[in-house]
PAZAPA-4460 file (N, C-alpha, C; in steps of 0.05 Angstrom, whole numbers, plus 32768, in hexadecimal, padded with zeros to 4 digits):
% residues 232
    n_x    n_y    n_z   ca_x   ca_y   ca_z    c_x    c_y    c_z   seq   type   mol
   7EFF   7FE4   7EF4   7EEF   8002   7F06   7EE8   8017   7EE8     1      M     A
   7ED9   802A   7EF1   7EDD   803F   7EDE   7EF6   8059   7ED3     2      A     A
   7EEE   8054   7EB6   7F06   8064   7EB9   7F05   8084   7EB1     3      H     A
   7F11   8097   7EB3   7F0F   80B2   7EAD   7F25   80C7   7EA7     4      S     A
   7F24   80D5   7E92   7F39   80E0   7E8B   7F35   80FC   7E95     5      I     A
   7F1B   8101   7EA8   7F1B   811E   7EB0   7F34   8128   7EC6     6      D     A
   7F38   813D   7EC8   7F4F   8149   7EE0   7F39   813A   7F06     7      P     A
   7F56   8136   7F05   7F4D   812F   7F26   7F4B   8140   7F34     8      A     A
   7F36   813E   7F4D   7F35   814F   7F5C   7F4D   8158   7F72     9      A     A
   7F5B   814B   7F75   7F6E   814A   7F80   7F89   815A   7F6E    10      G     A
   7F85   8155   7F55   7F99   8163   7F45   7FAC   817E   7F53    11      A     A
   7FC8   8180   7F41   7FCF   819F   7F43   7FC4   81AE   7F3A    12      V     A
   7FCC   81CA   7F4D   7FBC   81DC   7F44   7FCE   81E6   7F20    13      R     A
   7FB3   81E9   7F16   7FC1   81F8   7EFB   7FC3   81D9   7EE7    14      G     A
   7FBD   81C1   7EEC   7FBC   81AD   7EDD   7FAF   81AD   7EC8    15      F     A
   7FB3   81A5   7EAE   7FA4   81AA   7E8C   7FA1   8186   7E95    16      V     A
   7F86   8184   7E89   7F83   816C   7E86   7F8E   815A   7E68    17      P     A
   7F8A   8146   7E6A   7F94   8135   7E4F   7F92   814E   7E3A    18      A     A
   7F9D   8144   7E26   7FA4   8157   7E06   7F9C   8142   7DFA    19      R     A
   7F9F   812C   7DF4   7FA6   8115   7DDD   7FA3   80FE   7DE4    20      N     A
   7F9D   80ED   7DD0   7FA0   80D4   7DD5   7FB5   80C5   7DDE    21      D     A
   7FCE   80D3   7DE2   7FE3   80BE   7DE7   7FE3   80C6   7E0B    22      E     A
   7FD4   80E2   7E17   7FD7   80E7   7E3B   7FBF   80DC   7E3B    23      E     A
   7FAD   80D9   7E34   7F90   80C5   7E34   7F91   80A0   7E3C    24      R     A
   7FA4   80A0   7E2A   7FA9   8082   7E2E   7FBF   807F   7E50    25      Y     A
   7FD2   808F   7E4E   7FE2   8090   7E60   7FCB   8090   7E7B    26      L     A
   7FB9   80A5   7E7C   7FA7   80A6   7E90   7F9B   808B   7E95    27      M     A
   7F8F   808A   7E82   7F86   8065   7E87   7F95   804F   7E90    28      R     A
   7FB0   8051   7E83   7FC6   8043   7E8D   7FC9   803C   7EAF    29      H     A
   7FC1   8055   7EBA   7FD3   8065   7ED1   7FAE   804F   7EDB    30      I     A
   7F9F   8054   7ED7   7F85   8048   7EE5   7F87   8030   7EEF    31      E     A
   7F8D   8029   7ED3   7F93   8003   7EC8   7FA6   7FF6   7EE4    32      D     A
   7FBE   8001   7EE2   7FD2   8001   7EFD   7FC8   8008   7F0F    33      L     A
   7FB7   801B   7F1E   7FB2   801B   7F3C   7F95   8002   7F3D    34      A     A
   7F8C   7FF8   7F26   7F6C   7FEB   7F2E   7F89   7FCB   7F35    35      D     A
   7F99   7FC5   7F27   7F9F   7FB0   7F26   7FB1   7FB0   7F3F    36      A     A
   7FB9   7FC1   7F4A   7FCD   7FC7   7F65   7FC0   7FBE   7F82    37      A     A
   7FA8   7FD2   7F83   7F95   7FDA   7F99   7F7F   7FCA   7FA5    38      F     A
   7F7B   7FB6   7F81   7F61   7FA0   7F86   7F6A   7F84   7F85    39      S     A
   7F90   7F8C   7F86   7F98   7F6E   7F8E   7FB0   7F71   7FA1    40      R     A
   7FB0   7F8B   7FA5   7FCA   7F89   7FB8   7FE2   7F86   7FB3    41      G     A
   7FE9   7F90   7F9D   8009   7F7D   7F8F   8006   7F98   7F87    42      I     A
   8027   7FA2   7F8B   802E   7FBD   7F87   802E   7FB9   7F61    43      A     A
   8032   7FCD   7F56   8038   7FD4   7F3A   8041   7FF6   7F3B    44      R     A
   8050   7FF5   7F26   8065   8007   7F1D   805B   800C   7EFD    45      Y     A
   8066   8029   7EF7   8061   8033   7EDC   807D   8037   7ED0    46      S     A
   807A   803A   7EB6   8092   8047   7EAA   80A0   8067   7EB7    47      A     A
   80B5   8068   7EAA   80BF   8080   7EB7   80A8   8093   7EA6    48      F     A
   80AA   80AE   7EBA   8091   80BD   7EB0   809E   80DD   7EB2    49      L     A
   8093   80EB   7E9E   80A0   8107   7E97   8098   8120   7EA8    50      S     A
   8096   8132   7EB3   8086   8148   7EC8   806A   8143   7EC3    51      D     A
   8067   8149   7EA0   804A   814E   7E9A   8040   812C   7EA3    52      R     A
   8043   8122   7E9B   803B   8109   7EA0   8033   80F7   7EBF    53      E     A
   804F   810D   7ED1   8046   8102   7EF1   8028   8113   7EF6    54      Q     A
   8023   812A   7EEC   800B   812F   7EF2   7FF4   8120   7EEF    55      D     A
   7FF5   8117   7ECF   7FD8   8110   7EBB   7FDA   80F7   7EDC    56      L     A
   7FF2   80E7   7EE0   7FF1   80D0   7EF0   7FE2   80D1   7F07    57      A     A
   7FE8   80EB   7F15   7FDC   80F5   7F2E   7FC4   80F8   7F2B    58      Q     A
   7FB9   80FC   7F15   7F9A   8108   7F0F   7F85   80F0   7F0F    59      A     A
   7F91   80DA   7F04   7F85   80C2   7EF6   7F8A   80AF   7F10    60      A     A
   7F97   80B7   7F2E   7F9C   80AC   7F46   7F7E   80B5   7F4B    61      L     A
   7F84   80CD   7F4A   7F65   80EA   7F5D   7F53   80DE   7F53    62      G     A
   7F4B   80DA   7F37   7F33   80CE   7F24   7F2B   80B0   7F34    63      R     A
   7F43   80A1   7F37   7F3D   8085   7F44   7F35   8081   7F5B    64      A     A
   7F34   8098   7F69   7F3A   809E   7F88   7F4D   808C   7F98    65      G     A
   7F5D   808D   7F89   7F77   807F   7F9D   7F84   8099   7FA6    66      V     A
   7F8B   8095   7FC9   7F9A   80B5   7FDC   7FB2   80A6   7FE0    67      R     A
   7FB4   808B   7FE3   7FCD   8083   7FF5   7FD5   8067   7FED    68      D     A
   7FF2   806C   7FED   8000   8055   7FE5   8010   8050   7FC6    69      G     A
   8010   806A   7FC2   8026   806C   7FA9   8034   8086   7FB0    70      W     A
   8041   8086   7F99   805E   8098   7F9F   806F   809E   7F83    71      R     A
   807C   80B1   7F7E   8095   80B0   7F6A   80A8   80B3   7F6C    72      F     A
   80B2   80A1   7F5B   80D4   809A   7F6E   80DC   8095   7F49    73      D     A
   80F6   80AA   7F4B   810C   80A5   7F36   8127   80A2   7F3A    74      G     A
   812F   8097   7F5C   814D   8085   7F54   8152   80A3   7F70    75      G     A
   814B   80B7   7F6A   815E   80CC   7F7F   814E   80E6   7F8D    76      W     A
   814F   80F1   7F9C   813B   8102   7FA5   8128   8119   7F91    77      P     A
   813E   8126   7F7F   813C   8138   7F6C   8138   8132   7F4D    78      E     A
   8128   8117   7F54   812B   8111   7F37   810F   811D   7F1F    79      A     A
   811B   811E   7F10   8104   812A   7F01   80ED   8117   7EF5    80      E     A
   80F9   8104   7EE6   80F4   80F1   7EDC   80EF   80D6   7EF0    81      R     A
   80CC   80CD   7EF6   80D2   80BA   7F0D   80B4   80A9   7F04    82      R     A
   80BA   8092   7F0F   80AB   8080   7F16   808E   8080   7F25    83      V     A
   8082   8077   7F17   8064   807E   7F2F   8062   805D   7F42    84      L     A
   806D   8059   7F59   8063   8046   7F60   8048   8042   7F76    85      C     A
   803B   802C   7F6D   8024   8023   7F77   8023   8008   7F88    86      L     A
   802C   8010   7FAA   8027   7FFC   7FBD   8018   7FFF   7FCD    87      E     A
   8003   7FF3   7FC8   7FF0   7FE4   7FE3   7FFB   7FDE   7FFC    88      P     A
   7FEE   7FE0   800E   7FFB   7FDA   8020   7FF8   7FBB   802D    89      E     A
   800F   7FB0   803B   801B   7F9C   8037   8021   7F90   8023    90      Y     A
   802D   7F9C   8011   802C   7F8E   7FF8   804E   7F96   7FEE    91      S     A
   8058   7F82   7FEB   8076   7F81   7FE5   8091   7F89   7FCF    92      Y     A
   8088   7F9E   7FC0   8094   7F9A   7FA9   80A7   7FB2   7FA9    93      G     A
   80B8   7FB5   7F96   80CC   7FC0   7F90   80CF   7FD1   7F80    94      E     A
   80D4   7FEA   7F80   80D7   7FFC   7F6E   80EE   7FF5   7F58    95      C     A
   80E4   7FF3   7F3E   80F4   7FE5   7F2A   810D   8002   7F23    96      P     A
   8113   8017   7F2E   8129   8024   7F25   8148   8021   7F33    97      V     A
   8151   8018   7F17   8175   8013   7F18   8181   802F   7F18    98      R     A
   819E   802D   7F1E   81B0   804B   7F19   81C7   803D   7F0E    99      C     A
   81C6   8041   7EFC   81E9   8030   7EE9   8200   804C   7EE8   100      V     A
   820E   804A   7EF2   8225   8056   7EEE   823B   8052   7ED9   101      Q     A
   8239   8068   7ECB   824F   8069   7EAD   826B   806E   7EB0   102      L     A
   827D   8070   7EAA   829B   8073   7EB1   82A5   8072   7E92   103      Q     A
   82B1   8095   7E8D   82BD   8099   7E79   82D4   808B   7E71   104      C     A
   82E3   8080   7E5D   82FF   807B   7E5E   830B   808D   7E4D   105      R     A
   830C   80A4   7E51   8314   80BE   7E38   8330   80C0   7E33   106      A     A
   8341   80C4   7E26   835F   80D2   7E2C   835F   80EB   7E36   107      L     A
   8370   80F2   7E48   8371   810E   7E58   836A   8126   7E3A   108      P     A
   835B   8137   7E46   8356   8152   7E38   8347   8144   7E26   109      G     A
   833A   812C   7E25   8325   812F   7E09   830A   812E   7E10   110      A     A
   82EF   8138   7E08   82E3   8149   7E09   82D1   8133   7E11   111      A     A
   82C4   8132   7E29   82B6   8124   7E39   8296   8124   7E28   112      L     A
   8281   8109   7E2D   826A   8107   7E24   8250   811C   7E2F   113      P     A
   8241   8127   7E25   8232   8139   7E2D   8223   812A   7E34   114      A     A
   8203   8135   7E3C   81ED   8129   7E43   81DE   8117   7E30   115      H     A
   81DD   812F   7E13   81D0   8127   7E02   81E1   810B   7DF6   116      K     A
   81FD   810C   7DFD   820D   80F2   7DEE   8200   80D5   7DFB   117      D     A
   81FE   80DA   7E15   81F7   80C2   7E1B   81E3   80B8   7E18   118      Y     A
   81C6   80D0   7E1D   81A9   80CB   7E0F   81AE   80B8   7DFE   119      L     A
   81BC   80C6   7DE9   81BF   80B6   7DC8   81CF   809C   7DCA   120      G     A
   81D7   8094   7DDC   81EB   8076   7DDE   81D4   8070   7DE5   121      S     A
   81C2   8073   7DFE   81AE   8064   7E0A   819A   805B   7DED   122      L     A
   8190   806E   7DED   817B   8069   7DD8   817F   8059   7DC4   123      M     A
   81A1   805A   7DBD   81A3   8045   7DA9   81A8   8031   7DA7   124      G     A
   819F   8021   7DC5   819E   800A   7DCB   817F   7FFE   7DCB   125      L     A
   816B   800E   7DBC   8155   800A   7DB9   813E   8009   7DCF   126      A     A
   814A   801A   7DE3   8142   8022   7DFB   812C   8036   7DFC   127      L     A
   8115   8033   7E06   8100   8047   7DFF   810B   805B   7E15   128      K     A
   80F6   8078   7E0F   8107   8084   7E2A   80EF   8086   7E41   129      R     A
   80DE   8073   7E42   80CB   8070   7E55   80DB   8060   7E68   130      E     A
   80ED   804E   7E63   8104   803A   7E6A   811A   804C   7E7C   131      A     A
   811E   8063   7E78   813B   8075   7E7E   812F   8092   7E8D   132      L     A
   8138   808D   7EA6   8135   80AA   7EB7   8142   80BF   7EB4   133      G     A
   8152   80C9   7EC6   8168   80E0   7EC8   817E   80D3   7EC1   134      D     A
   818B   80E6   7EB0   81AA   80D9   7EAC   81B7   80F9   7EBB   135      I     A
   81CE   80ED   7ED4   81D3   8105   7EDE   81FB   8106   7EDB   136      L     A
   8202   8123   7ED4   8216   8122   7ED6   822A   8131   7EE2   137      L     A
   8234   8126   7EF9   8238   8132   7F0E   8255   814D   7F10   138      P     A
   824F   8162   7F18   8266   8178   7F02   8281   816C   7F20   139      A     A
   827A   8160   7F2F   8290   8158   7F3B   82A8   8143   7F38   140      D     A
   8296   8131   7F25   82A4   811B   7F16   829D   8119   7EFD   141      A     A
   82B3   811F   7EEE   82B5   8122   7ED1   82B6   8109   7EC8   142      P     A
   82AE   8106   7EA9   82AB   80E8   7EA7   829A   80D7   7EB5   143      G     A
   828F   80DD   7ECA   827D   80CC   7ECC   8264   80D4   7ED0   144      T     A
   824F   80BC   7EC4   822D   80C0   7EC5   8215   80AD   7ED3   145      A     A
   820A   80B3   7ED6   81FD   80A5   7EE4   81DA   80A9   7EDE   146      Y     A
   81D0   808F   7ED8   81BA   8084   7EC7   81A9   8079   7ED0   147      V     A
   8196   8081   7ED0   817C   8076   7EE8   8168   806E   7ED5   148      F     A
   8168   804E   7ECF   8155   8048   7EC0   8148   8027   7EC9   149      A     A
   8132   801E   7EC7   811D   8007   7EC3   8131   7FEE   7ECC   150      L     A
   8134   7FDD   7ED6   8149   7FC6   7EE4   8145   7FB7   7EC4   151      E     A
   812F   7FAD   7EB3   8143   7FA0   7EA1   8156   7FB0   7E8D   152      P     A
   814C   7FCE   7E8F   815B   7FEB   7E7A   8172   7FE1   7E83   153      A     A
   817B   7FE8   7E9B   8192   7FEB   7EAE   81A6   7FCF   7EA4   154      A     A
   81A2   7FB8   7EA7   81AD   7FA7   7EA4   81AE   7FA9   7E82   155      K     A
   8196   7FAE   7E71   81AE   7FB3   7E55   81BA   7FBD   7E56   156      L     A
   81B7   7FDB   7E62   81CD   7FF5   7E5E   81EF   7FDA   7E67   157      I     A
   81E8   7FD3   7E82   8206   7FC5   7E8B   8216   7FA7   7E72   158      C     A
   81FB   7FA1   7E65   8202   7F91   7E54   8211   7F97   7E36   159      R     A
   81FA   7FB1   7E25   8200   7FB6   7E0E   820E   7FDA   7E0F   160      E     A
   8210   7FE1   7E23   821C   8004   7E1B   823C   7FFC   7E23   161      L     A
   8246   800B   7E07   8266   8002   7E0E   8271   8026   7E04   162      C     A
   825D   8036   7DFA   826B   804E   7DF9   825A   8061   7DF8   163      Q     A
   825E   807E   7DFB   824D   8099   7E02   825B   80AB   7DE7   164      A     A
   824C   80AF   7DD0   8256   80BD   7DBA   8268   80B1   7DB0   165      G     A
   8287   80BE   7DB6   829B   80AE   7DA7   82B1   80A6   7DC2   166      R     A
   82A1   80AE   7DDD   82B5   809F   7DEB   82A6   8089   7E03   167      T     A
   82C0   8078   7E01   82C1   8055   7E0A   82B4   8061   7E2B   168      E     A
   8297   8050   7E35   8294   804E   7E52   829A   803D   7E60   169      V     A
   8291   802F   7E73   8290   8018   7E87   827D   801A   7E94   170      S     A
   826C   8001   7EA0   8250   800D   7EB0   8254   7FFC   7EC0   171      T     A
   8240   8002   7ED6   8240   7FF3   7EEA   8229   7FF5   7EFA   172      R     A
   8212   7FE3   7EFF   81FC   7FE5   7F09   8203   7FEB   7F2B   173      L     A
   81F9   7FFD   7F32   81FD   8007   7F4F   81E2   7FFE   7F5E   174      L     A
   81F0   7FF2   7F78   81DD   7FEA   7F8E   81D4   8005   7F9C   175      E     A
   81B5   800A   7FA6   81A8   8020   7FB3   81BD   802D   7FC6   176      P     A
   81D1   8019   7FCF   81E0   8029   7FEC   81F0   8035   7FDF   177      E     A
   81F9   8030   7FC8   820F   8039   7FB6   820D   8055   7FA9   178      E     A
   81F9   805D   7F9E   81E4   806C   7F94   81F7   808B   7FA1   179      I     A
   8201   809E   7F93   820A   80B4   7FA0   81FF   80C6   7FAE   180      P     A
   81F8   80D7   7FBC   81EA   80F1   7FCB   81F2   8104   7FB7   181      A     A
   81DA   810A   7F9E   81E2   811F   7F8B   81D8   8133   7F95   182      F     A
   81DF   814C   7F91   81DF   8164   7F9C   81C0   817B   7F8A   183      P     A
   81AE   818A   7F8F   8194   817D   7F84   81A0   8198   7F70   184      A     A
   818F   8193   7F54   8193   81A5   7F3A   818E   81C4   7F43   185      P     A
   819F   81DC   7F30   8198   81F2   7F35   818A   81F7   7F24   186      E     A
   8173   8208   7F27   815E   8216   7F15   8166   8233   7F1A   187      R     A
   8163   823C   7F05   8165   8258   7F04   8147   8262   7F06   188      Q     A
   8135   8279   7F12   811F   827B   7F11   8123   829F   7F09   189      L     A
   810B   829E   7EED   8106   82B2   7ED9   80F5   82BB   7EDD   190      L     A
   80F1   82D6   7ED7   80DA   82E1   7EDA   80CF   82F7   7EC7   191      T     A
   80B8   8303   7EB8   80B2   830F   7EAE   8099   831A   7EB4   192      A     A
   8092   8338   7EAA   8085   834A   7EB7   8077   834C   7E93   193      T     A
   805C   8348   7E95   804A   8342   7E80   8030   8355   7E6F   194      V     A
   802A   8360   7E60   801B   836B   7E61   7FFA   8365   7E62   195      S     A
   7FF3   8355   7E55   7FE4   833C   7E57   7FE3   831F   7E5C   196      S     A
   7FD7   8317   7E5C   7FD3   82EE   7E5A   7FCA   82E8   7E45   197      L     A
   7FC8   82FD   7E27   7FCE   82EA   7E14   7FE5   82D9   7E0E   198      R     A
   7FDE   82C7   7DFF   7FEE   82B6   7DFC   800C   82C2   7DE9   199      L     A
   8007   82D1   7DD3   8024   82D9   7DC3   8039   82F1   7DE1   200      D     A
   8021   82FA   7DEE   802C   830C   7E02   803D   82FF   7E11   201      A     A
   8032   82EC   7E22   8046   82D7   7E34   805E   82CA   7E24   202      V     A
   805D   82BD   7E11   806F   82B8   7E00   808A   82CA   7DF5   203      L     A
   8084   82E2   7DF2   8096   82F4   7DE8   80A0   82FC   7E05   204      S     A
   8095   830A   7E13   809E   8305   7E2A   80AF   82EA   7E39   205      A     A
   80AC   82D5   7E33   80C5   82BF   7E3C   80D6   82B8   7E2E   206      M     A
   80DE   82C1   7E16   80EA   82C2   7DFE   80FD   82D1   7E09   207      L     A
   80F8   82F1   7E09   8106   8306   7E14   8114   82FA   7E32   208      C     A
   8106   82FB   7E43   8113   82F0   7E5F   812A   82D7   7E4D   209      V     A
   8127   82C7   7E47   813A   82B0   7E42   8151   82B7   7E34   210      L     A
   814F   82CA   7E1D   8168   82D2   7E08   816A   82E8   7E13   211      M     A
   8164   82F4   7E29   8178   8300   7E3A   818A   82F5   7E4C   212      A     A
   817E   82D9   7E5B   8192   82CC   7E6D   81A1   82BB   7E5E   213      A     A
   819F   82AE   7E49   81A9   82A4   7E37   81B5   82A7   7E1C   214      F     A
   81C3   82C2   7E1D   81CF   82CA   7DFC   81D6   82C1   7DEC   215      P     A
   81E3   82AF   7DF8   81F6   829E   7DE4   81EE   8281   7DE0   216      L     A
   81D7   827A   7DE9   81CD   825C   7DE6   81BB   825A   7DCC   217      S     A
   81B9   8248   7DC4   819F   824B   7DA8   818E   8234   7DAA   218      Y     A
   818E   8228   7DC8   817A   8214   7DD2   8178   821B   7DED   219      S     A
   815D   821D   7DF5   8153   821E   7E0E   8156   820A   7E26   220      L     A
   8162   820E   7E30   815F   81FC   7E4E   814B   81F2   7E5D   221      P     A
   8146   81D3   7E5F   8138   81CC   7E59   8130   81D6   7E7B   222      C     A
   8133   81DF   7E90   8134   81E8   7EAF   8124   81FC   7EAF   223      C     A
   8128   8211   7E98   811F   822F   7E9C   80FA   822C   7E89   224      T     A
   8107   8220   7E77   80EF   8227   7E63   80CD   8220   7E6C   225      S     A
   80D4   8204   7E7E   80BF   81FE   7E8D   80B8   8204   7EA0   226      A     A
   80CD   8210   7EB0   80C9   821F   7ECE   80CA   823A   7ED2   227      A     A
   80CC   8247   7EBF   80D1   8268   7EC5   80B2   826B   7EC9   228      A     A
   809F   8276   7EDF   808B   8286   7EE9   808D   82A4   7ED6   229      P     A
   8077   82A9   7EC7   806E   82C6   7EC2   805B   82C9   7EDC   230      L     A
   8058   82E8   7ED3   804F   82F6   7EE7   8043   8313   7ED4   231      R     A
   8027   831E   7EE5   8022   8335   7ED9   8024   834C   7EE8   232      N     A
***
């Protein structure tokens, strides 16, 4: 099939075409997956994709003429990192996303691992980020974390992971019906008025809003830095 890195006709509004070789390679890879899936009628799946990579994948599918038979799946309804599932009609594929429950063995009153501790420990197993999806720490279950991962990575986690940060953890591979119904993540909507659409004016307004909303933070929260709309 012919390959193209041009934006798709069906791409989301505001889509930015591939900006570097890595993004162009990803789009070609998605087109190859689509070609293999729909020419042979066999389900194919990508690794975990970020929000940006999901936009690129959707654009690549549009350029390849794929309109049906695909979806994104991250293991739970509100997932941010998701796998592209290419499932032609009458194919019998199974999404490779699995969920591992991590349970801390911490002394009463001891500090529990944070998201960065879990991620660091997982990366310490020589896992690539593309093999890992969301890491959830439910507020109503302190000391418990849920890691979504591709099946080979999930099995490796269950075999090898014994601690997160300095805290010992136990692992259990969950069946799909055992995965809890997690609440949707809360996102704070921030707006700002800018004098012009020049980049310096937009960035200045964004930083002012974030500094006012999070005066004690030295790092910007990931959900607001990318999701805060600006209007003039």
